[in-house]
N, C-alpha and C positions, 0 to 999 in steps of 0.2 A: 748213670748220672755222675756228673763231674763235681767233685767237691772243691769248693773255693775257700781257702782259709781266710779268716778275718784279717783285716789290715793290721800290720804290726805297728805299734806305737813308735813314734819317732819325732823328729823336729817339726814335720808338717802336720802330724796327727798324734797328739799326746795321748797318754793312757786315758781310757774312757771313751775314745772315739770322738771327742769334741774338738772343734776348730781351735786354733791357737787364739789366746786372748788378744794379742796385738792385731790379728786379722779382724776380729770382731770390732775392736775399737776403731780400726781404720774404716770399716764399713759404716759405722755410726757417724764418724767424722765426715765422710763423703756425703751422707744423707743430710747432715746439718748444713754443709756448704751448699749443696744443691738447693735446699729450702731457702737459705739466705739469699742466694743469687736470684732465685725465682721471685722472692719477695721484693728484692731491690729493683728488678726489671719491671714488675707490676707497679711499684711506687713511682718509678721514673716515667712510665707511660701515662699514669694518671696525673702526675704532677705537671708534665709538660704538655699534655694534649687534652685532658679532660677537666680537671679542677685543681685549684691550688689554694691553700690557706694563706691568709694575709692578715697581719697585725697592723691596725691603724695607728700611726704614730703622730699624725698631724691633727690640728684642730679645725682645719678648713671645711670639714663636712659636718660639723656640729649644726644643729642637734640631731641630724639624721643618723650619723655614725660618729661615735665619740672616740677620743684617744684611748688606747688600751683595749678596745673591742676587736674581736676577730670576725672576719667575714670569709666566706668561701667564694673564690673567683671562678666563674663559669668560663671555660675556654673553648668548649666544643660547640655550643649553640651559635656563637657568632659565625661559625663556618657555614651555617645554613640559614640563620636569621640574623642579619647584620645589626650592628649597633644602631640604636634608635634614640631619638630625642627623649630625654628624661632618664636614660640609663646612667647608672653610677659605674664608672669604669676605673680600673687601675692601669696606670701606664708608666713607662719610663720617662723621666722628665726630658724635655728638649735639651740639646747640647748647650752647655754653659749655665744651666739652671738647676743642676743636681744638688742634692742635699745629702752628701755622704752615701750615695748609692741607694737611698730609700725611694721606692716608687711613690708616685703621687696618686691620690684618689679624688676624683671630681665627678661632676654631673655633666652629661652631654646636653648642650643647649642649642648649638648650631650644627646643622647637617651640611654635607657638601652642596654647594649652590646657594645656601642661605646668605642673607645679609643680616648681621646681628648689630643692633644699635642700642645705645643707652640714652634715655631722655628723662630728665627730672627724677633720676634715681630708679627708673623702671626699665625693664628689658623688652625690646621689640624684636620680632623676627619676621623677616620678609623672605618668602619663598619665591623662586623664579616665576615671573609673570603675575605675581600677586601683590596685594597691598601689605604694608607692615601691620603686624598683629602684636598687641601688648599681651604677653603671656602671664597667666596667673601662676604664682609660685608660692603655694602654702608651706613649702618645706624650708623656705629661707629663714634664717635666724631672726628672732624678734628683738626689737629695741626695748628699753625699760618701759616705754609707753604701750607696748603690745603690738606695735606696727612692724611690718616687715622691714628689715634693715634695707636702706637704699643701696642700689648697685651703682657704684661710681667708678670712673676710670682709675686705672692703677699705674700706668706707665708715666714717665716724665713728660711726655708730650700731651697727655690728657686725651689719648685716642678714645673715641666713643662709637666708632663704626668699623666693622670688620666684614669683609667678604670671605666666605669659607670656600677654598678651592676643592676640587675633586680629590678624594683620598685623604681628607682632613676633617677634623671636628673642632668646634669651639666649645670649650669646657669651662665651667666655673664651680667653685665650692659653694655649698649652701650657707656657710658662714661668710657672707660677702665682705664684711669689713676686715676679716682676717684670713684672706685666701689669696695666695699667689697663683694665678690661673691664666687663662687666655687673654685676659685684660692686660696682663703683664708680659707674658712670653709668646703670645700669639697662638695660632691654631696648632693642633697636635696631629701629627701624621698617624694614620691608622697603624702603620708598622710598629709604632711605639706602644700600642695598647696591648696589655697582657690579657685582659678579659673583663667581663662585667661582674660586678658584685651581685651575688645571687642570694646568699643566705648569711644572716648574722647568727653565729652559733655560740658566742661567748661575749659577755656573761650570760648565764642561763636565764636570768630574769628579763633579758633583752632579746632572747632567741626568737627568730622569726625570719620570714622571707623579706627581702628588700622590696618595698613597694615601688611600683612604676607609675608615675603620674601621667595624666593625659592633658592635652593642650587644645582648648577650644579654638576652632578656626584654622588649625594647622593640619595639613596632611601628614601622614607618616612617611618619612623619607627613608629610602633605602640606598645604600652606597652601591654604585655600579662598578664592580671590580674590573670588568672587561673594558669599560669605556672611560671617557674623560669627564663625565657629568653625572649629576645625581638624577635618579629616576624617582618620580613621585607616584606612590601607590594611589589607587582610586579611593581607598577607604579613608574617611575623615575621622580625626580624633574627636570623640564625643566628650562634652563637658562632664 
C-alpha cells in the first residue's frame, strides 16, 4: 500500500485544508452575478414580449381608468387574438402628437374597414357592406345631468366621418370632452400599439380585470395581417 502524505499548507491551501477566503468570495460573487443576469434576462423577456406595467397619467380614460392608476398591458395575446372593438390599448402617439414620450391609452372603436361617424353627439360604426349602427357606450363619462357626454369633432375642420384603412384603428378616450384621440390625430397604425390593458392592479380597492364591452349589431372584426382588408368573423356581438 502506497502512503500519500496530506497536502502541505501553502498559498493555495492554507492550514486546516480549507480553500482560500478570496476564492470563496469570488465564487459567491460569480453566483450573485449569474443570478442577477438571469433575473434581468427574464425581466426583459416578460417586459418586451409578455406583459408590461403602465402608469396612467392622462384623464382621457376616466372614469374607466383614472390618473395615477396602474394597469398591466397584455402583449402576448394580440399575437394570437388580435385587437378588437372595445379593447383598451396603450400605444405610442402618432408623430407630431407626443406629450413628452408618454404613451397614450384609449379605447378601440373602429376596426380596419369600418366607417366611423359622429351624428348629434353619438357614435355610429358602419362595417363593410352593412348599414351604420349607433353603438351603446355605457363607459363614456357622464354629464352633470347623468347623461353620456356627447362625442363631438375635435379637429379644426370639424371632421365627423373617418374611414379606417387596413392595419389601423380608430381610438377614443372614454372621457370624450377631454380626450385627444383619433378625432384629433386620425387613425392609429397597429405598429404603434404596445398592447391591450388587461388588469388594473393599483390602487388595491380598484383592482380587477378591465371589462370588455359588446356592441349589439356589430360583428367582431379581426385584423388581417397578411392581406390588405379586414376580415369579419361569423359570430355577432350579443347585447
